[in-house]
N, C-alpha and C positions, 0 to 999 in steps of 0.2 A: 506459613507467613498468610498475615492478615491484612485488608486493605480496606481503607474507611472511606465511604462515597459520601459526596452531597446527598441530603434527603432526597431530592429530585431526581438526581440520578440513580439513586437505590431504587426508587420507586420505578422508573424506566426500566431497570435491568429486570425488575421482579417481574413488572408486566410483560417483556418479550420473552422471559424465561418461560412464564406460563401460557403465552400463546404459541411458544414452540414446542412446549410439553417437556422441557427440561430444567434443571434444578438452575439457580442462579451462578452457582459455582461453575457448573459445566459451560455455562453460557461465557463465563470469564474466560475459562481457561482456554476455549475454543477462539474468543477474541484476541487473546494473547499471542496464542499459537500463531493465529495467522499475519497479526502484526509483525512479530518477530520473524517467520519465514518472508513477509515481503520485505521488510526492512534489510534483511540479510541479502536478498534478491537484488534490490536498490542498490545497495554499497557496491556489491559485485559489478553491477552496470556501470556503475559510475566510475569504478574504478577501471574498467575494460577502455570507456571512453577517454580517461586520462591518458592511459597509456598509448593509446591509437596518436592523441594530440602530443605525446610525447615522441612518436614514430613520424611526425608529420603527416599523418592520415587527417585531413581534412576534408570537410564537403562546403562547397559555397554556399552562400543564401538564393541563390539562384536557384540552382540544384533542388535545396529543401524546398523551394517554393512548387517547382515544378512537379516533384515526390508528393507535397501536400496536393496539390490543385487535383492529380492524378487519383489520388486516394480520396480525396472529398467531391471530386467528381464536378470540378468549377471548370 
């Protein structure tokens, strides 16, 4: 598979690869793998949330606000 990048993006990729001691191909493979893993996880979590909604499981705005206040220490 070949991918073409705009010159400024290719320059950035080359710079980052050089800074990390990796080849540009390796950096791209790692980034794509990370993106795909995250996308898969995100879609599964959204699916779980939608399934919960279908089952009538919800959280009120007030409960979310209280949880966020606790998390943020407000």
